[in-house]
C-alpha positions in Angstrom: 50.5 -8.0 17.0 47.5 -9.0 15.0 47.1 -12.5 13.4 45.0 -12.9 10.3 43.2 -16.2 10.0 42.5 -17.5 6.5 39.3 -19.4 5.7 40.2 -23.0 4.9 37.3 -23.2 2.4 38.7 -20.4 0.4 41.5 -22.6 -1.2 45.2 -21.8 -1.5 46.2 -18.2 -0.8 47.0 -16.2 -3.9 50.5 -14.7 -4.1 50.8 -11.1 -5.1 53.5 -11.1 -7.8 53.9 -8.0 -9.9 53.4 -8.9 -13.6 52.6 -7.1 -16.8 50.8 -10.2 -18.2 47.1 -9.9 -18.9 44.8 -12.4 -17.2 44.3 -14.4 -20.4 48.1 -14.6 -20.9 48.5 -15.8 -17.3 45.9 -18.5 -17.9 47.5 -19.6 -21.2 51.0 -19.6 -19.7 49.9 -21.5 -16.6 48.1 -24.1 -18.7 51.1 -24.6 -20.9 53.4 -24.9 -17.9 51.1 -27.3 -16.2 51.3 -29.6 -19.3 55.1 -29.2 -19.4 55.2 -30.0 -15.6 53.2 -33.2 -16.0 55.4 -34.3 -18.9 58.6 -33.5 -16.9 57.4 -35.5 -14.0 56.5 -38.5 -16.2 60.0 -38.2 -17.7 61.5 -38.2 -14.2 59.6 -41.4 -13.3 60.7 -43.1 -16.5 64.3 -42.1 -15.9 64.2 -43.4 -12.3 62.6 -46.6 -13.6 65.5 -47.1 -16.0 67.9 -46.3 -13.2 66.3 -48.9 -10.9 66.3 -51.7 -13.5 69.7 -51.1 -15.2 71.9 -54.2 -15.8 74.8 -55.2 -18.0 78.5 -54.6 -18.3 78.2 -50.8 -18.0 75.8 -51.0 -15.1 77.7 -48.5 -12.8 78.3 -45.9 -15.5 74.6 -45.9 -16.7 73.3 -46.2 -13.1 75.2 -43.1 -12.0 74.3 -41.2 -15.2 70.6 -41.9 -14.9 70.6 -41.0 -11.2 72.2 -37.7 -11.9 69.8 -37.1 -14.9 66.8 -37.9 -12.7 67.9 -35.5 -10.0 68.3 -32.7 -12.6 64.8 -33.4 -14.1 63.3 -33.4 -10.6 64.9 -30.0 -9.8 63.5 -28.6 -13.1 60.0 -29.7 -12.1 60.3 -27.7 -8.9 61.3 -24.6 -10.8 58.4 -25.0 -13.3 55.9 -25.5 -10.5 57.2 -22.4 -8.7 56.8 -20.4 -11.9 53.2 -21.5 -12.2 52.5 -20.5 -8.6 54.3 -17.2 -9.1 52.2 -16.3 -12.1 49.1 -16.9 -9.9 48.1 -19.9 -12.0 47.0 -23.0 -10.2 49.5 -25.8 -9.7 47.9 -28.9 -11.2 49.1 -31.0 -8.2 46.9 -29.0 -5.9 43.7 -29.6 -7.9 43.9 -33.0 -9.5 46.3 -35.9 -10.3 48.8 -35.4 -13.1 47.6 -38.1 -15.4 44.7 -36.3 -17.0 46.9 -33.4 -18.0 49.6 -35.6 -19.4 47.0 -37.6 -21.3 45.5 -34.4 -23.0 48.2 -34.3 -25.7 47.8 -38.0 -26.6 
């Protein structure tokens, strides 16, 4: 059995995923998905913030609703990040913090 050792300086290993997208389309799609991913993660954090600071007569209903919504948003971010990796784009979290990407649109 032969073990292949990857050079740590080479960066993350590229996945070989068959695709009919051209390199420019992959770059554009990955860029758009990275922006969406940053926005989704910001929405997740805002939802959890509301969840943590909920008060009032309908506390329990809203608390449970926001908790479920936060879980669904977080699950969606994972699916988007996997799609970026699958298309051989770089996941923004590997290269830099999410704030600059989320701030580009503002």
